[in-house]
VEXBA-465894 format. One record per residue (C-alpha): residue in one letter; y negated, z, x negated. Coordinates in Angstrom, 1 decimal, padded with zeros to 4 digits. Example, Ala and Ser with C-alpha at 12.3 -4.5 7.8 and 13.67 -1.06 7.14 Angstrom:
BEGIN
residu; north; up; east
a; 004.5; 007.8; -012.3
s; 001.1; 007.1; -013.7
//
This chain:
BEGIN
residu; north; up; east
m; -154.8; 135.7; 029.6
k; -152.2; 137.7; 027.7
i; -149.4; 135.3; 028.6
k; -151.5; 132.3; 027.5
s; -152.2; 134.0; 024.2
i; -148.5; 134.7; 023.6
l; -147.7; 131.0; 024.3
i; -150.3; 129.8; 021.9
l; -149.1; 132.2; 019.2
s; -145.5; 131.1; 019.7
f; -146.4; 127.4; 019.4
l; -148.3; 128.1; 016.2
i; -145.3; 130.0; 014.7
l; -142.9; 127.2; 015.7
s; -145.2; 124.6; 014.3
c; -145.4; 126.4; 010.9
q; -141.6; 126.8; 010.8
n; -141.2; 123.0; 011.4
q; -143.7; 122.2; 008.7
a; -141.9; 124.5; 006.3
e; -138.6; 122.9; 007.0
e; -140.1; 119.4; 006.5
a; -141.5; 120.6; 003.2
r; -138.1; 121.7; 002.0
k; -136.4; 118.4; 002.8
p; -136.0; 116.0; -000.1
k; -138.6; 113.3; -000.1
v; -137.2; 109.8; 000.6
k; -139.2; 107.0; -001.0
t; -139.7; 104.0; 001.3
i; -138.7; 100.8; -000.4
e; -140.7; 097.9; 000.6
p; -139.0; 094.5; 000.4
a; -140.0; 092.5; -002.6
p; -142.9; 090.1; -001.8
f; -142.0; 086.4; -001.6
k; -143.1; 084.7; -004.8
p; -144.6; 081.3; -004.6
i; -142.5; 078.7; -006.4
n; -143.1; 078.5; -010.2
d; -141.7; 076.8; -013.3
e; -139.3; 079.7; -014.1
i; -137.7; 079.4; -010.6
i; -137.5; 075.6; -010.8
s; -135.9; 075.8; -014.2
k; -132.8; 077.6; -012.8
a; -132.8; 076.1; -009.3
v; -129.9; 074.5; -007.4
l; -131.2; 072.0; -004.9
y; -129.5; 071.5; -001.5
e; -130.1; 068.4; 000.7
a; -129.8; 069.4; 004.3
n; -128.9; 066.7; 006.9
i; -129.9; 068.7; 010.0
r; -128.5; 066.2; 012.5
q; -125.1; 066.1; 011.0
y; -124.8; 069.6; 009.5
s; -123.6; 071.2; 012.7
n; -122.3; 070.3; 016.1
e; -125.6; 071.4; 017.5
g; -127.6; 069.5; 014.9
s; -130.5; 071.9; 015.2
f; -132.8; 074.0; 013.0
n; -131.3; 077.2; 014.4
a; -127.7; 076.3; 013.7
f; -128.6; 075.4; 010.1
a; -130.5; 078.6; 009.7
e; -127.4; 080.6; 010.5
d; -125.8; 079.3; 007.4
l; -128.6; 080.1; 005.0
p; -126.7; 083.1; 003.5
v; -123.9; 080.7; 002.6
l; -126.3; 078.5; 000.7
k; -127.7; 081.6; -001.1
k; -124.2; 082.5; -002.3
m; -124.0; 079.0; -003.9
g; -127.1; 079.8; -005.9
v; -129.3; 077.4; -003.9
k; -133.0; 078.0; -004.5
i; -134.6; 074.9; -003.0
i; -133.6; 073.4; 000.3
w; -134.6; 069.8; 000.8
l; -134.7; 068.9; 004.5
m; -134.3; 065.2; 005.4
p; -137.2; 064.1; 007.6
i; -137.8; 066.4; 010.5
n; -140.3; 064.2; 012.3
p; -139.8; 062.4; 015.7
i; -138.0; 059.1; 015.4
s; -139.4; 055.8; 016.8
k; -137.4; 054.2; 019.5
t; -138.9; 050.7; 019.3
k; -136.7; 048.5; 017.1
s; -134.6; 051.6; 016.5
k; -131.2; 051.2; 014.7
g; -128.3; 052.8; 016.4
p; -128.3; 055.3; 019.3
l; -130.5; 057.9; 017.5
g; -132.3; 055.8; 014.9
s; -133.2; 056.6; 011.3
y; -134.8; 059.8; 010.1
y; -137.1; 057.5; 008.0
a; -138.6; 055.7; 011.0
v; -141.3; 058.4; 011.6
s; -143.3; 058.2; 014.9
d; -145.5; 061.2; 014.2
y; -146.2; 062.9; 010.9
t; -147.3; 066.2; 012.3
k; -144.6; 066.9; 014.9
v; -140.9; 067.9; 014.8
n; -138.0; 065.9; 016.2
p; -137.1; 067.6; 019.5
e; -133.5; 066.7; 018.7
f; -133.7; 069.5; 016.1
g; -135.7; 072.1; 018.1
t; -139.3; 073.2; 018.3
l; -142.1; 073.9; 015.8
d; -141.4; 077.6; 016.3
d; -137.7; 077.0; 015.5
f; -138.7; 075.3; 012.3
k; -141.2; 078.0; 011.3
s; -138.4; 080.5; 011.9
l; -136.1; 078.5; 009.6
v; -138.7; 078.5; 006.8
s; -139.4; 082.2; 007.2
k; -135.7; 083.1; 007.0
a; -135.2; 081.0; 003.9
h; -138.2; 082.8; 002.3
q; -136.7; 086.2; 003.2
l; -133.6; 085.1; 001.4
g; -135.5; 084.0; -001.7
m; -135.1; 080.3; -001.1
y; -137.8; 077.6; -000.8
v; -138.1; 074.7; 001.7
i; -139.3; 071.2; 000.9
l; -139.7; 068.3; 003.4
d; -138.5; 064.8; 002.9
w; -141.8; 062.8; 003.2
v; -141.9; 059.1; 004.1
p; -145.3; 057.7; 002.9
g; -144.4; 054.1; 002.6
h; -143.9; 053.1; 006.2
t; -143.8; 054.4; 009.8
g; -141.7; 053.6; 012.9
w; -143.0; 051.1; 015.4
d; -143.9; 053.8; 017.9
h; -146.4; 055.4; 015.7
i; -149.8; 055.7; 017.3
w; -151.4; 054.0; 014.3
i; -149.7; 050.7; 015.3
k; -151.9; 050.5; 018.4
e; -155.0; 052.3; 017.3
h; -155.2; 051.5; 013.6
s; -153.3; 048.2; 012.9
d; -155.4; 047.8; 009.7
y; -153.4; 050.8; 008.4
y; -150.5; 048.3; 007.9
l; -149.6; 045.3; 005.8
k; -149.6; 042.0; 007.7
n; -148.4; 038.5; 007.1
r; -150.5; 035.3; 007.2
k; -150.3; 035.3; 011.0
g; -151.8; 038.8; 011.2
e; -148.5; 040.4; 012.2
i; -147.5; 043.8; 010.9
i; -144.5; 043.4; 008.6
d; -141.5; 045.6; 007.6
p; -141.2; 046.6; 003.9
i; -140.8; 044.1; 001.1
d; -138.4; 044.6; -001.8
f; -140.5; 044.5; -005.0
r; -137.5; 043.0; -006.9
t; -137.0; 040.0; -004.7
g; -140.2; 039.5; -002.7
k; -138.1; 039.5; 000.5
s; -137.6; 042.0; 003.3
f; -135.4; 045.0; 002.6
g; -134.0; 044.5; 006.1
w; -135.6; 047.8; 007.3
t; -136.7; 046.2; 010.5
d; -137.1; 049.5; 012.2
v; -140.2; 050.4; 010.2
a; -143.6; 049.0; 009.5
d; -145.1; 048.9; 006.0
l; -148.3; 050.9; 005.3
n; -151.4; 049.4; 003.6
y; -152.6; 051.6; 000.8
d; -155.7; 049.5; 000.3
n; -157.0; 051.3; 003.4
m; -158.6; 054.5; 002.3
q; -158.7; 055.9; 005.9
m; -155.0; 055.6; 006.1
r; -154.6; 057.4; 002.8
e; -156.7; 060.3; 004.0
a; -154.9; 060.5; 007.3
l; -151.5; 060.7; 005.5
r; -152.9; 063.3; 003.0
q; -154.1; 065.5; 005.9
a; -150.7; 065.3; 007.5
m; -149.1; 066.5; 004.2
l; -151.5; 069.4; 004.0
y; -150.8; 070.3; 007.6
w; -147.1; 071.4; 006.9
v; -148.1; 073.5; 003.9
k; -150.9; 075.2; 005.9
e; -149.2; 075.5; 009.3
v; -145.5; 076.3; 008.3
n; -145.9; 077.4; 004.7
i; -143.4; 074.9; 003.3
d; -143.0; 074.8; -000.5
g; -143.4; 071.1; -001.3
y; -142.1; 067.6; -000.8
r; -139.4; 065.1; -001.7
i; -141.2; 061.8; -001.7
d; -139.2; 058.9; -000.3
q; -139.5; 055.6; -002.4
a; -142.0; 057.3; -004.6
y; -142.4; 054.2; -006.8
a; -143.9; 052.3; -003.9
i; -147.1; 054.4; -003.6
p; -150.2; 054.1; -005.8
k; -150.6; 056.8; -008.5
e; -154.1; 057.5; -007.4
f; -152.9; 058.7; -004.0
y; -150.7; 061.3; -005.7
d; -153.5; 062.6; -008.0
k; -155.8; 063.5; -005.1
t; -153.0; 064.6; -002.7
f; -151.2; 066.8; -005.2
d; -154.4; 068.5; -006.3
a; -155.2; 069.2; -002.6
l; -151.7; 070.7; -002.0
r; -151.9; 072.9; -005.1
e; -155.2; 074.3; -003.9
i; -153.3; 075.8; -001.0
k; -150.3; 077.1; -003.0
p; -147.9; 076.2; -005.8
v; -145.5; 073.5; -004.6
f; -142.4; 071.7; -005.9
l; -142.6; 067.9; -005.9
l; -139.6; 065.7; -006.2
a; -139.8; 061.9; -006.6
e; -137.2; 059.5; -005.4
t; -137.6; 057.3; -008.5
d; -136.9; 057.1; -012.2
i; -138.5; 055.5; -015.3
y; -136.8; 052.2; -014.6
h; -138.7; 051.7; -011.3
p; -142.4; 050.5; -011.0
g; -144.7; 053.1; -012.5
g; -142.2; 054.2; -015.1
l; -142.6; 057.4; -017.1
s; -146.3; 057.8; -016.2
l; -145.5; 058.0; -012.5
v; -142.5; 060.3; -013.1
k; -144.6; 062.8; -015.0
k; -146.8; 063.3; -012.0
f; -143.8; 065.1; -010.3
d; -141.8; 068.2; -011.2
a; -138.5; 066.3; -010.9
s; -137.1; 062.9; -010.3
y; -133.6; 061.3; -010.0
d; -131.1; 060.3; -012.7
w; -129.9; 057.2; -010.8
p; -128.6; 055.6; -014.0
g; -126.6; 058.7; -014.8
h; -125.1; 058.8; -011.3
h; -124.0; 055.2; -011.5
l; -122.6; 055.7; -015.0
s; -120.6; 058.8; -013.9
k; -118.9; 056.8; -011.3
e; -118.0; 054.1; -013.8
v; -116.5; 056.8; -016.1
a; -114.5; 058.2; -013.2
k; -113.1; 054.7; -012.6
g; -112.2; 054.1; -016.3
q; -114.9; 051.4; -016.7
k; -116.9; 053.5; -019.2
n; -116.0; 056.5; -021.4
a; -117.2; 059.8; -022.8
i; -119.1; 058.0; -025.6
d; -121.1; 056.0; -023.0
y; -121.9; 059.1; -021.1
s; -122.9; 061.1; -024.2
r; -125.3; 058.3; -025.2
h; -126.9; 058.3; -021.8
i; -127.6; 062.0; -022.0
t; -129.1; 061.8; -025.5
r; -131.2; 058.7; -024.6
t; -132.4; 060.3; -021.3
i; -133.6; 063.5; -023.0
r; -135.5; 061.4; -025.6
r; -137.1; 059.1; -023.0
y; -138.1; 061.7; -020.4
g; -139.0; 064.6; -022.6
l; -138.9; 068.1; -021.2
e; -141.7; 068.1; -018.6
n; -139.9; 066.2; -015.8
i; -136.6; 067.7; -014.6
l; -133.9; 065.2; -013.7
v; -131.8; 065.8; -010.5
n; -128.1; 065.3; -011.2
f; -125.8; 064.5; -008.3
v; -122.4; 063.2; -007.2
s; -123.6; 062.5; -003.6
n; -126.6; 062.3; -001.3
h; -127.4; 060.9; 002.1
d; -127.5; 057.3; 000.9
e; -124.5; 057.5; -001.4
n; -122.3; 059.2; 001.2
s; -123.2; 057.0; 004.2
w; -123.3; 053.6; 002.4
n; -121.3; 053.8; -000.8
g; -118.5; 056.3; -000.1
t; -117.3; 059.9; -000.2
i; -117.0; 061.8; -003.4
k; -113.3; 061.2; -003.3
e; -113.8; 057.5; -002.9
s; -116.3; 057.4; -005.8
y; -114.8; 059.8; -008.2
g; -111.1; 060.2; -007.4
g; -109.8; 063.2; -009.3
a; -113.0; 063.5; -011.4
g; -115.2; 065.0; -008.7
h; -115.1; 068.6; -009.8
t; -115.6; 067.6; -013.4
f; -118.8; 065.8; -012.7
m; -120.0; 068.5; -010.4
a; -119.5; 071.0; -013.2
m; -121.2; 068.7; -015.7
n; -124.3; 068.3; -013.4
y; -124.8; 072.0; -013.5
t; -124.5; 072.3; -017.3
i; -126.3; 069.2; -018.7
p; -130.1; 069.4; -018.7
g; -131.5; 069.0; -015.2
m; -131.2; 070.3; -011.7
p; -128.0; 070.0; -009.7
l; -128.0; 068.7; -006.2
i; -125.6; 069.6; -003.4
y; -125.5; 067.3; -000.3
s; -124.6; 068.7; 003.2
g; -120.9; 069.0; 003.5
q; -120.1; 068.6; -000.2
e; -119.3; 072.3; -000.3
y; -116.8; 071.8; 002.5
d; -115.0; 068.9; 000.8
l; -116.7; 066.3; 003.0
s; -114.0; 063.7; 003.4
k; -115.8; 061.0; 005.4
r; -118.9; 058.9; 005.4
l; -121.3; 060.5; 007.8
h; -122.9; 058.2; 010.4
f; -126.5; 057.5; 009.7
f; -127.9; 056.3; 013.0
e; -125.8; 058.4; 015.4
k; -124.6; 062.0; 015.8
d; -121.8; 063.2; 013.5
s; -120.6; 066.4; 011.9
f; -118.0; 067.8; 009.6
p; -115.6; 070.8; 009.7
k; -116.7; 073.9; 007.8
k; -113.5; 075.0; 006.0
a; -114.3; 076.5; 002.6
g; -111.9; 075.7; -000.2
k; -111.8; 075.1; -003.9
t; -115.1; 073.2; -003.9
m; -117.0; 076.0; -002.3
e; -115.5; 078.5; -004.8
l; -116.5; 076.1; -007.7
l; -120.1; 075.7; -006.4
q; -120.5; 079.5; -006.0
q; -119.4; 080.0; -009.6
l; -121.5; 077.2; -011.0
g; -124.5; 078.4; -009.0
a; -124.2; 081.8; -010.5
l; -124.1; 080.2; -014.0
k; -127.2; 078.1; -013.3
n; -129.2; 080.9; -011.8
n; -128.4; 083.5; -014.5
h; -127.9; 081.8; -017.9
k; -131.0; 081.0; -019.9
a; -129.0; 078.4; -021.8
l; -128.9; 076.3; -018.6
a; -132.6; 076.5; -017.8
s; -134.4; 073.2; -017.7
g; -138.0; 072.2; -018.4
l; -140.3; 073.1; -021.2
s; -138.6; 076.5; -021.7
g; -135.1; 075.2; -021.1
g; -132.0; 075.6; -023.3
s; -131.3; 073.2; -026.2
y; -128.6; 070.5; -025.9
k; -126.3; 069.6; -028.8
r; -123.4; 067.2; -028.6
i; -120.2; 068.5; -030.4
l; -118.1; 065.7; -031.8
s; -114.3; 065.9; -031.6
s; -111.4; 063.9; -032.9
k; -111.3; 062.0; -029.6
n; -114.9; 061.1; -028.8
d; -114.0; 058.4; -026.4
q; -112.1; 060.9; -024.2
i; -113.7; 064.3; -024.9
f; -117.3; 065.1; -024.0
a; -118.3; 068.5; -025.5
f; -121.8; 070.0; -025.9
e; -123.6; 073.3; -026.6
r; -126.5; 074.7; -024.7
e; -128.4; 077.6; -026.2
n; -131.5; 079.6; -025.3
e; -132.7; 083.0; -026.8
g; -129.2; 083.9; -027.9
d; -127.5; 082.8; -024.7
t; -124.9; 080.1; -025.6
l; -122.7; 078.0; -023.3
l; -120.1; 075.4; -024.2
f; -118.9; 072.6; -022.0
i; -115.8; 070.7; -023.0
a; -114.2; 068.0; -020.7
n; -111.6; 065.3; -020.8
l; -113.4; 062.4; -019.2
s; -110.3; 060.3; -018.7
k; -107.3; 059.9; -016.5
d; -105.0; 060.4; -019.5
y; -103.9; 063.6; -021.3
a; -106.0; 064.3; -024.4
q; -105.0; 066.0; -027.7
f; -107.9; 066.7; -030.0
s; -109.5; 069.0; -032.5
l; -113.0; 070.4; -032.4
p; -115.1; 071.6; -035.3
y; -116.3; 074.7; -033.6
d; -115.4; 078.4; -034.2
g; -116.0; 081.5; -032.2
y; -115.0; 083.8; -029.4
f; -116.1; 083.0; -025.8
k; -115.4; 083.9; -022.2
r; -114.2; 081.5; -019.6
y; -116.8; 081.3; -016.8
q; -114.3; 081.6; -013.9
d; -112.4; 084.8; -014.9
f; -114.2; 086.1; -018.1
k; -111.0; 086.0; -020.1
t; -111.5; 085.7; -023.8
k; -110.9; 082.3; -025.4
r; -111.1; 081.6; -029.1
l; -112.2; 078.3; -030.6
s; -111.2; 077.3; -034.1
s; -111.7; 074.2; -036.2
s; -108.0; 074.5; -037.2
y; -106.7; 074.4; -033.6
q; -105.3; 071.4; -031.8
y; -106.2; 071.4; -028.1
d; -104.5; 069.8; -025.1
m; -106.4; 068.9; -021.9
k; -105.1; 067.4; -018.7
p; -106.9; 064.4; -017.1
w; -110.4; 065.5; -016.0
e; -109.8; 069.1; -017.1
f; -113.0; 070.9; -018.2
w; -113.8; 074.2; -019.8
i; -117.0; 076.2; -019.5
l; -117.3; 079.0; -022.1
i; -120.0; 081.6; -022.4
n; -120.9; 084.2; -025.0
//
């Protein structure tokens, strides 16, 4: 008994000593990771959008391979990742060896070519951990010919006089687009609408995605959007991007149902300027006219490339020549949301195949450096914010308005100037603007004065911040 008592007493003394030592140690506060915020107007206003072509992004062409590079996207200031359609692809009437992403055979499954549903969930989760949001490319106008609706619900589709399901018709010509690998959906069928709506809700509920990019948004009745968008937003805040503009059917009233839409006219005009067919005056007028017509509620997506442009119309080098970086920089600084297409950051120098496997080398160069700098500007400068709380836009006239495009953005004391020579010739000009600024790339001081005469090389641009 005496030995047992001694052991108990020793244990109590040792326990008290340990407690005393723990009490003397400095308290370390546990820092919990910041909770992931649902997407909101402030985040959208400063966002850089990235279009991910999963099939062609890597040699593997998988969700997991793309997920490994998410930190690279974050360094470019990317906030919203738009994934091209991830659904299984129909094999019936398929184009090419692998078919088109836009020939969907099942709206609630993932393409096994890319991985599993769990792989996709992991990708979305990792993006969220890095403070980025994921939206899906949604194809509501047509399905592939393998879709189960073809057999079980043929009334979900438009048909010709013979009762045969048809492929989509071009509203401008009344003739087929030539998209023979897909079947056109019938929006007069309310059951079809509801089935499609439930499929869209599925991805938000099941995987926690953050919205959609709607393919051919102009081809869908507005009433479908009203009910569907309300249902999505009952689950969580979402970002909704329309592949349309005010010059397509539905016009401004359709565009305003979305958070953002495309500046297709601006894209086409920028290529004309790069080829010397238009000039800085034409581009300036477009920006002013677009701001007036759209207002501030809908954010325009500005781009030099996307999946359609790259595959069918040419690389950035083919389309812009030496003006590529100039227009990239402009797309970050004019009102709107800049878009990066897969491979653009690595100086993508070829047209990626659309219906078969392809890839590109990932060797970072000057474009990657530029996009990282521009991304930091877009994310952190109030002057470059878009939307209702965005920065103001004011054109600055020069002595060479046909060559020099200059403007000021300002918001709550944050001021940014953009000055570019939009021509293949040297420009000498004066600018009625005075002040001291810093160059965005190295923060060296640069003075502007109305009395100065400036020289700019072809396609040279300056971004100056206060």
